[in-house]
N, C-alpha and C positions, 0 to 999 in steps of 0.2 A: 747157027749159034743162037738166033733169036728164039727158036722153038725150045732149045734146051734151057735158056734163061727163063722163058715164060713158064716152062714146066717146073723148074726149081722154085720159082716164086709161088706158084699155085700149091705145090707140095709143102712149102714152108708155111704158107698161110693156113692150110688144112691142119698141119701138125701143131701149129701154135694155137689154133682154135680148139682142137681136141684136147690139148694139154690144159688150156684154160678151163674148159668144160669139166675135165676130170678133177682139176684142182678145186673148183667151186662146188662140185657135187659130191666129192668123196671125202672132204675134210670137214672137221667141225670148226667152230668159231675160234677157239684158242690156237689151233694150228694155222688158220688163215691170218690171225693177228701176228703170229710168229713169222710168217712169210712176209707180211707187210713191213715188219720191223727190219728183217734181213734186207729187203730191197731198199729201204730207206738208208740203212747203214752202207750199202754198196754205193749209193749216190754220194753220201757224205765222204766216204773214203776216196772215191774217185775225184770229186771236186775239191775236197780239202787237202788231200795228201798228194795225189798224183799231179794235179794241176800246179800246186805250189812247188813241187820238186821240178817239174818241167820249166816253170818260170825261173827258178833259181839256176837251173842248168843253162838256160838261155842267157841269163844275165852274166853268169860266169864266163861263158864262151865269148860274149861281146867284150868283156873287159880284158880278156887275154890278149897279149900282143900278137899282131899278125905274123904268121910264119912266112919265111922267105920261100916263094914258089920255086926258086932254083935249087933250094936245098933238098936233097933227096935222102930218104931214109933207107937203110939197107934192108 
C-alpha cells in the first residue's frame, strides 16, 4: 500500500508540475490574469459562501431541540 501511495504522490506531483509549466509557457499575459482572477474567485466563494453556509447549518442544528433516542422513524 505504501508503494502505491508513493507512486500516486509522485505521479500527482509530476502532472501538477507539467500542467503548471504548460500553463506558464503556452498562455499569454491576459489569459494568465484571467486564470488568477478565477482562482481568487474560487477562494472568495469557498470562504465567503460555503463557510458561512456551513456555520449557519451548524448553528441551526445546535438550536434544534434534541431528538428522543428511543423514538424510531419508520
